[in-house]
C-alpha positions as CSV (number, residue, x, y, z in Angstrom):
1,M,0.4,-0.1,-0.4
2,N,1.4,3.3,-1.0
3,I,0.4,6.0,0.9
4,I,-0.2,8.2,-2.1
5,E,-2.8,5.9,-3.0
6,A,-4.2,5.9,0.8
7,I,-4.8,9.1,0.7
8,S,-6.5,9.2,-2.7
9,V,-8.9,7.0,-1.2
10,F,-9.1,8.6,1.6
11,F,-10.2,12.2,-0.1
12,M,-12.1,9.9,-2.4
13,S,-14.7,9.0,0.3
14,F,-14.3,12.3,2.0
15,V,-16.1,13.9,-1.1
16,K,-18.0,10.6,-3.0
17,F,-17.6,7.4,-1.1
18,F,-19.6,5.4,-4.1
19,L,-16.2,5.3,-6.0
20,A,-14.0,5.3,-3.2
21,I,-13.9,1.3,-3.0
22,P,-13.4,0.2,-6.5
23,L,-10.7,2.9,-6.5
24,A,-9.3,1.0,-3.5
25,F,-8.9,-2.1,-5.2
26,T,-7.8,-1.0,-8.2
27,F,-4.5,-0.3,-6.2
28,D,-4.7,-3.9,-4.9
29,F,-5.6,-3.2,-1.2
30,T,-6.9,-5.8,1.1
31,F,-10.3,-6.0,2.9
32,W,-9.4,-4.5,5.7
33,Q,-7.4,-1.7,4.2
34,T,-10.4,-0.8,2.2
35,F,-12.8,-1.3,5.2
36,L,-10.2,1.1,7.2
37,I,-9.7,3.9,4.9
38,T,-13.5,4.4,3.6
39,C,-14.5,4.3,6.8
40,L,-12.2,6.7,8.1
41,G,-12.5,8.6,4.9
42,G,-16.5,8.8,5.5
43,V,-16.6,9.4,9.3
44,L,-14.0,12.1,9.1
45,S,-16.3,13.6,6.1
46,V,-19.8,13.5,8.1
47,L,-17.9,15.4,11.1
48,F,-16.3,17.4,9.1
49,F,-19.5,19.1,7.0
50,A,-22.0,18.6,10.1
51,Q,-19.6,20.8,12.0
52,F,-18.3,23.4,9.4
53,R,-21.8,23.4,7.3
54,K,-22.9,27.0,8.7
55,V,-19.5,28.3,7.2
56,I,-19.6,26.2,4.2
57,L,-22.9,28.0,3.0
58,K,-22.2,31.6,4.2
59,F,-19.2,31.4,1.6
60,Y,-20.9,29.7,-1.0
61,Y,-23.8,32.4,-0.6
62,R,-21.4,35.0,-1.0
63,F,-20.7,33.8,-4.7
64,F,-23.5,32.1,-5.6
65,T,-26.5,34.5,-4.7
66,Y,-30.0,33.3,-4.8
67,K,-32.3,34.9,-7.8
68,P,-36.2,33.5,-7.7
69,K,-36.8,32.3,-11.4
70,V,-39.0,31.0,-13.0
71,P,-40.0,27.7,-11.3
72,K,-38.8,24.5,-13.6
73,K,-38.9,20.7,-13.1
74,Q,-36.6,19.8,-10.2
75,G,-34.0,17.4,-10.2
76,F,-33.7,13.8,-9.4
77,K,-31.6,14.0,-6.1
78,N,-33.8,16.8,-5.0
79,V,-36.9,15.5,-5.6
80,L,-35.5,12.2,-4.1
81,A,-34.3,14.4,-0.9
82,F,-37.7,15.7,-0.2
83,K,-39.5,12.7,-1.1
84,T,-36.9,10.3,1.2
85,A,-37.1,12.7,4.4
86,K,-41.0,12.9,4.3
87,K,-41.3,9.5,3.5
88,Y,-39.1,7.7,5.7
89,G,-37.2,10.1,7.6
90,L,-33.4,10.5,9.1
91,F,-32.9,6.6,8.3
92,G,-34.1,7.0,4.7
93,I,-31.6,10.1,4.3
94,A,-28.9,8.1,6.3
95,F,-29.4,4.4,4.3
96,L,-29.2,6.9,0.8
97,T,-26.1,8.9,1.7
98,P,-23.1,7.0,0.5
99,I,-24.2,5.7,-2.5
100,V,-27.0,8.1,-3.9
101,F,-25.8,11.3,-3.1
102,S,-22.5,12.3,-1.6
103,I,-21.8,12.2,1.9
104,P,-21.5,16.4,1.9
105,L,-24.9,16.7,0.6
106,G,-26.7,13.6,2.4
107,T,-25.0,15.2,5.5
108,F,-26.4,19.0,4.5
109,L,-30.0,17.1,3.6
110,A,-30.3,15.3,7.2
111,L,-28.8,18.2,9.3
112,H,-31.4,20.1,7.3
113,F,-34.8,18.2,8.1
114,F,-33.2,17.2,11.6
115,P,-31.1,19.5,13.2
116,N,-30.6,17.5,16.2
117,K,-26.9,16.4,15.9
118,K,-26.8,14.2,18.8
119,K,-29.2,12.1,16.8
120,T,-28.3,12.8,13.6
121,L,-24.4,12.0,13.6
122,P,-24.4,8.7,15.2
123,I,-27.4,7.5,12.7
124,L,-25.2,9.3,9.9
125,I,-21.9,7.8,10.7
126,A,-23.8,3.7,11.2
127,S,-24.9,4.2,7.5
128,V,-21.5,5.1,6.8
129,L,-19.8,2.0,8.6
130,G,-22.6,-0.3,7.0
131,W,-22.2,0.9,3.8
132,S,-18.4,0.9,3.8
133,F,-18.7,-3.1,5.1
134,V,-21.4,-4.0,2.3
135,L,-19.9,-2.3,-0.4
136,T,-16.0,-3.5,0.5
137,L,-17.0,-7.4,0.6
138,A,-19.3,-7.3,-2.5
139,W,-16.3,-5.9,-4.4
140,N,-13.7,-8.7,-2.5
141,I,-16.1,-11.1,-4.1
142,N,-16.3,-10.0,-6.9
143,V,-12.6,-9.1,-7.5
């Protein structure tokens, strides 16, 4: 395991979790190396974006101001997020966060709909750990 490869898998799991596991197996990581690095990247991503969510949004709105426009069709992820939050609650968002949404987007959505961090963060972290195990196991069996 090369340190550069481990760092690239870590940062890939920090941003787009679903793509980190195939990347780790292209670098010939073992099951446990892949599992631990993607867990570490995913959990730290949840904690980072939960902690700095308001700062990131303030920075974002400084450069991209809100301009009301004619209503248009909403995107697939937006509709999916609202329907999931309404129908399945926090567990639905946490379930879809690592694989459908990216971890940053899922963390923003979960904390928007369910702002109690003491309840929300452990569920998001458990989802990351569960998906890391399942996806690493699935890629390990297929490879």
